[in-house]
C-alpha positions in Angstrom: 100.5 -56.3 68.1 98.6 -53.0 67.3 99.8 -51.0 64.3 101.3 -47.5 64.7 98.0 -46.0 63.5 96.1 -48.0 66.1 98.5 -46.6 68.7 98.1 -43.0 67.5 94.3 -43.4 67.6 94.6 -44.6 71.2 96.9 -41.6 72.0 94.2 -39.3 70.5 91.6 -40.8 72.9 93.7 -40.4 76.0 94.8 -36.8 75.2 91.3 -35.7 74.2 90.0 -37.2 77.5 92.5 -35.1 79.4 92.2 -31.9 77.3 90.5 -29.8 79.9 93.1 -30.8 82.6 96.0 -30.1 80.3 94.8 -26.7 79.3 94.2 -26.0 83.0 97.8 -27.0 83.8 99.0 -24.6 81.1 96.9 -21.7 82.5 98.1 -22.5 86.1 101.7 -22.2 85.0 100.8 -19.0 83.1 99.5 -17.5 86.3 102.6 -18.5 88.3 105.5 -17.4 86.0 109.0 -18.0 87.3 112.3 -17.1 85.6 115.2 -19.5 85.1 116.6 -21.5 88.0 113.8 -20.2 90.2 110.9 -22.4 88.7 110.1 -24.0 92.1 106.3 -24.0 91.8 106.3 -25.1 88.2 108.7 -27.9 88.9 106.6 -29.1 91.8 103.5 -29.2 89.6 105.4 -31.2 87.0 106.7 -33.7 89.5 103.2 -34.2 90.9 101.8 -34.8 87.4 104.5 -37.3 86.7 103.7 -39.1 89.9 100.0 -39.2 89.0 101.0 -41.2 85.9 102.8 -43.8 88.0 106.3 -42.4 87.1 109.1 -41.9 89.5 110.2 -38.3 89.0 113.7 -37.1 89.9 113.6 -33.4 90.9 116.2 -30.8 91.7 118.2 -31.4 88.5 120.1 -28.2 87.7 118.3 -26.7 90.7 114.8 -27.0 89.3 114.7 -29.6 86.5 112.6 -32.7 86.6 113.0 -36.0 84.8 110.8 -39.1 84.7 111.4 -42.2 82.5 109.1 -44.8 81.0 110.4 -48.0 79.5 108.9 -49.9 76.6 108.6 -53.7 76.4 111.8 -54.3 74.5 115.3 -52.7 74.4 115.9 -49.7 72.1 117.1 -46.1 72.1 116.2 -43.6 74.7 114.2 -40.6 73.4 113.9 -37.4 75.4 110.7 -35.4 75.2 111.4 -31.9 76.6 109.5 -29.0 77.9 110.9 -25.7 79.3 109.9 -24.5 82.8 111.0 -20.9 82.8 109.4 -17.5 82.0 110.7 -14.2 80.8 110.7 -10.8 82.6 108.1 -8.6 80.9 106.4 -6.4 83.5 103.8 -5.0 81.0 102.5 -8.5 80.1 98.9 -9.0 81.1 99.8 -12.1 83.1 103.0 -10.8 84.7 103.7 -11.5 88.3 103.2 -8.1 90.0 106.1 -8.7 92.4 108.8 -10.1 90.1 107.5 -8.9 86.6 108.0 -12.5 85.4 105.7 -13.5 82.5 105.2 -16.3 80.1 105.8 -14.2 76.9 107.2 -17.1 74.9 104.7 -20.0 75.5 106.8 -22.2 77.8 103.7 -22.9 79.9 102.2 -24.7 76.8 105.4 -26.6 76.3 105.1 -28.2 79.7 101.4 -28.9 79.2 101.9 -30.6 75.8 104.8 -32.6 77.2 102.6 -33.8 80.0 99.8 -34.6 77.5 102.2 -36.7 75.5 103.4 -38.4 78.7 99.8 -39.2 79.6 99.3 -41.1 76.3 102.7 -42.7 76.0 102.7 -44.1 79.5 99.4 -45.9 79.0 100.1 -49.6 79.2 98.3 -50.3 75.9 100.7 -47.9 74.1 104.0 -48.3 76.1 103.9 -52.1 75.8 104.1 -51.7 72.0 107.2 -49.4 72.1 110.8 -50.3 72.3 113.5 -48.4 74.3 112.7 -45.7 76.8 111.1 -42.3 76.9 112.7 -39.6 79.1 110.3 -36.9 79.9 112.3 -33.8 80.9 111.1 -30.5 82.3 114.2 -28.3 81.9 115.0 -25.0 83.5 116.4 -21.7 82.3 116.2 -21.7 78.5 115.7 -18.0 78.3 119.1 -16.4 78.5 118.3 -13.6 80.9 119.3 -12.3 84.3 123.0 -13.0 83.4 124.3 -11.2 86.6 122.0 -13.4 88.8 123.0 -16.6 87.1 126.7 -15.7 87.1 126.3 -15.3 90.9 124.9 -18.9 91.0 127.9 -20.0 89.1 130.3 -18.2 91.4 128.5 -19.8 94.4 129.1 -23.2 92.8 125.4 -23.9 92.3 125.7 -24.2 88.5 128.5 -24.1 86.0 126.6 -23.1 82.8 123.9 -20.4 82.6 121.5 -22.4 80.5 119.4 -25.3 81.7 120.1 -27.9 79.1 123.9 -27.3 79.1 123.8 -27.6 82.9 121.8 -30.9 82.6 124.3 -32.2 80.1 127.1 -31.4 82.6 125.2 -33.3 85.3 124.9 -36.4 83.1 121.2 -36.2 82.4 121.8 -36.7 78.6 124.4 -39.4 78.9 121.9 -42.1 78.3 119.7 -40.2 75.7 120.0 -41.0 72.0 117.3 -38.7 70.5 115.5 -35.6 71.7 112.5 -33.5 70.7 110.5 -30.5 71.8 107.8 -28.3 70.3 107.7 -24.5 70.7 104.7 -22.1 70.2 104.8 -19.5 67.5 102.7 -16.3 66.9 103.9 -15.7 63.4 100.8 -16.1 61.0 103.2 -16.9 58.1 104.3 -20.0 60.0 100.7 -21.3 60.0 99.5 -23.9 62.5 102.7 -26.1 62.6 106.1 -25.0 61.3 109.0 -27.3 60.5 112.3 -25.4 61.0 116.0 -26.1 60.2 118.6 -24.0 62.0 119.0 -21.3 64.7 121.8 -19.0 65.6 124.2 -19.9 68.4 125.4 -17.3 70.9 127.9 -16.2 73.4 127.2 -13.6 76.1 129.6 -10.8 77.3 129.7 -8.7 80.4 131.9 -5.7 79.9 133.2 -3.0 82.3 135.1 0.1 81.1 137.2 1.6 83.8 138.3 5.3 83.5 139.2 8.0 86.0 136.6 10.2 87.7 137.0 14.0 87.7 134.9 17.1 87.8 133.1 17.1 84.5 132.9 20.9 84.4 136.0 22.0 86.3 138.6 19.5 85.4 137.5 17.1 82.6 141.0 17.0 81.3 142.1 15.2 84.4 139.6 12.4 83.9 139.4 9.3 81.6 135.9 9.0 80.2 134.8 5.4 80.3 131.5 6.2 78.6 133.4 7.6 75.6 135.4 4.3 75.6 132.2 2.3 75.5 130.7 4.5 72.7 133.9 4.2 70.7 133.8 0.4 71.2 130.2 0.3 69.9 131.2 2.3 66.9 134.1 -0.1 66.3 131.7 -3.0 66.4 129.5 -1.2 63.9 132.5 -0.7 61.6 132.9 -4.5 61.6 129.4 -5.2 60.4 130.3 -5.0 56.7 132.6 -8.0 57.3 129.7 -10.2 58.5 128.4 -12.3 55.7 124.7 -12.4 55.2 124.6 -16.2 55.1 126.3 -16.4 58.6 123.4 -14.4 60.2 125.6 -12.6 62.7 123.8 -10.5 65.3 125.6 -8.3 67.8 123.3 -6.2 70.0 125.0 -4.5 73.0 123.3 -2.4 75.7 124.8 -0.1 78.3 123.6 -1.1 81.7 125.5 1.6 83.7 126.6 4.9 82.1 128.3 6.6 85.1 127.6 7.8 88.6 126.5 11.4 88.2 126.2 14.0 85.4 128.7 16.2 87.2 131.5 13.6 87.1 133.5 12.2 84.2 132.2 8.6 84.0 134.7 6.2 85.4 132.7 3.0 85.6 130.6 2.0 82.6 129.0 -1.4 82.1 127.8 -3.1 79.0 126.3 -6.5 78.1 125.9 -8.0 74.6 125.2 -11.2 72.8 127.1 -12.3 69.8 125.1 -14.7 67.6 125.9 -16.6 64.5 124.5 -19.5 62.3 127.6 -21.7 62.6 130.5 -22.0 65.1 133.1 -20.7 62.8 131.3 -17.5 62.0 130.3 -17.1 65.6 133.9 -17.4 66.9 135.1 -15.0 64.2 132.5 -12.4 65.2 133.4 -13.0 68.9 137.0 -12.2 68.1 136.1 -9.0 66.3 133.8 -7.8 69.1 136.7 -8.3 71.6 139.0 -6.4 69.4 136.5 -3.5 69.2 136.1 -3.4 72.9 139.9 -3.2 73.4 140.1 -0.5 70.7 137.5 1.6 72.6 139.5 1.4 75.8 142.8 2.2 74.1 141.3 5.2 72.2 140.7 7.1 75.4 143.2 5.4 77.7 140.7 3.4 79.8 140.9 -0.2 80.9 138.3 -2.8 79.9 137.3 -6.0 81.6 135.7 -8.5 79.2 133.9 -11.6 80.5 132.9 -14.1 77.9 130.2 -16.5 79.0 129.2 -19.6 76.9 125.7 -19.1 75.5 124.1 -21.6 73.2 125.4 -23.7 70.2 123.8 -23.2 66.8 120.8 -25.5 66.3 120.8 -28.1 63.6 117.8 -30.4 63.2 117.8 -33.9 61.9 116.0 -34.1 58.6 114.8 -37.7 59.0 113.1 -36.9 62.3 111.7 -33.7 60.9 110.1 -35.6 58.0 108.5 -38.0 60.4 107.2 -35.1 62.5 106.0 -33.3 59.4 103.9 -36.3 58.3 102.2 -36.3 61.7 101.7 -32.5 61.5 99.9 -32.9 58.1 97.8 -35.6 59.6 96.8 -33.3 62.5 96.2 -30.0 60.7 96.4 -30.6 56.9 99.0 -30.0 54.3 98.0 -26.4 53.8 98.5 -25.5 57.5 102.1 -26.8 57.7 105.0 -24.5 56.8 108.8 -24.4 56.7 111.4 -21.9 57.9 115.1 -22.5 57.0 116.8 -20.3 59.7 115.9 -18.3 62.8 118.1 -15.5 64.2 117.3 -16.3 67.8 119.1 -18.9 70.0 118.1 -21.8 72.1 120.0 -24.3 74.2 118.3 -27.1 72.2 121.2 -26.2 69.9 123.6 -27.7 72.4 121.7 -30.9 72.5 121.7 -31.0 68.6 125.5 -31.2 68.7 125.3 -34.4 70.8 122.5 -36.3 69.1 119.7 -36.1 66.5 117.0 -33.6 67.6 114.0 -31.6 66.3 112.6 -28.4 67.5 109.5 -27.5 65.4 106.9 -24.9 66.2 103.1 -24.9 66.7 100.7 -22.0 66.5 98.0 -20.8 68.8 99.8 -17.6 70.0 99.4 -14.0 68.9 101.5 -10.9 69.5 105.3 -10.3 69.6 107.5 -13.0 71.0 109.2 -11.9 74.3 106.8 -8.9 74.4 103.8 -7.8 76.4 101.4 -8.8 73.6 102.4 -12.4 73.3 99.5 -14.6 74.5 98.0 -17.9 73.7 94.6 -17.6 72.0 94.1 -21.2 70.9 95.0 -23.7 73.6 93.4 -26.5 71.7 96.1 -26.1 69.0 99.0 -25.0 71.2 98.5 -27.7 73.9 96.3 -30.5 72.7 97.4 -30.9 69.1 100.9 -30.2 70.3 100.7 -33.1 72.7 99.4 -35.4 69.9 102.2 -34.3 67.5 104.8 -35.3 70.2 103.1 -38.6 71.0 102.6 -39.5 67.3 106.3 -38.9 66.6 107.5 -41.0 69.6 105.2 -43.8 68.4 106.8 -43.6 64.9 110.3 -43.6 66.3 109.9 -46.3 69.0 107.2 -48.4 67.4 108.0 -51.5 65.3 110.9 -52.4 67.6 112.2 -48.8 67.2 113.1 -49.4 63.6 113.1 -45.7 62.7 114.7 -44.7 65.9 117.5 -47.2 65.7 118.1 -46.2 62.0 118.4 -42.5 62.9 120.7 -43.1 65.9 122.9 -45.4 63.9 123.1 -43.2 60.9 124.3 -40.0 62.5 127.7 -39.4 64.1 127.4 -36.6 66.6 129.4 -33.4 66.0 130.8 -33.7 69.5 131.0 -36.2 72.3 129.7 -35.0 75.6 133.2 -34.7 76.9 134.3 -32.7 73.8 131.3 -30.4 74.2 132.0 -29.7 77.9 135.7 -29.0 77.1 134.7 -26.6 74.3 132.2 -24.7 76.6 134.8 -24.5 79.4 137.5 -23.2 77.0 135.1 -20.6 75.7 134.5 -19.1 79.1 137.1 -16.4 79.8 137.8 -13.2 81.7 140.4 -10.6 80.8 141.4 -7.1 81.6 142.9 -5.0 78.9 144.8 -1.9 80.0 144.2 0.7 77.3 146.2 3.4 79.1 
């Protein structure tokens, strides 16, 4: 039986031999960006690549998701290795689609390529036969929480229930048989060096808000109108007055935008629309902030005698990563890039639906360099594909070997040693209870 180090050396050889192809795959996806639940071309490419490895991919999961499994020689836990299919909408990006403005301004094209690189190594018979359990390679849709109106339309049409790809795949049962999960994200922050181990991320809820007033001539009879824009502005002021109650350690973020400010400058605005995220480091703080935002929205409506419709849409759970898995990954990161090139971040203010998976099982979500520019912006591009794809693929493959090698001793220990925060049924109940729509009559 080969040692884990022997298996890692073999994984190195396989991934290095496919390096040009893997980088080409990443660049092909970069040139064909598709936002969430529309990743048709990218999903087709992934399914073809799975097929070329002798796997039996299942496509059309949560509209565009793809999964393919590979089984080791003996029983053991199932470990998911994930990559995200979707792009953002950044029309100014140098690789934006001119028709849709979709662009890979977050590096998901590299995620897919590194996941496929790891799959190339781990499905090789001389590695797979030395592993226990099963590896579930998953290309998941719609991690970026954008185009809320479009996705809510999919929900109303019965095509999805949740607006994020991983929650939707949980609903569909794709994580029922998974015990551990892992993915690797690119970063452009020089302070995070070549590979960054991280700990927690904010969770989030989304809100769509409509203030309803009464239209009237803005010059001739403003006293007969009810100004919905003033209600919205008052609500945002009320939200700001609550900010001193948000504790620093809870990392609360509330960032509303007005998406419709009225019909015409000559009329008192009677229909004003807002959207916002409410984010927080833990569920208790997030729910507290959510309550305060709702209260502020009602106060804005009441102040001017308007009505307000508040739709609360489940976003993503706060991410918590498993320290034991992170230590295993870190050792492999040091092996790949050296101690001085591995960093640590305790908390991130952004949100990811990997947080939802972390409530159900042990997960890790580290970061790898190779990118420059501002994340989610026009300047975010990959400069070092050898780091972002090839070393990323090796880091994933090494970690699977450590967890599922030696009859999955490490993997079984981690699975047996952590009680999930929620069962899948508890998680689904929580998400469904969080979704709400209400109309408050402020007049």
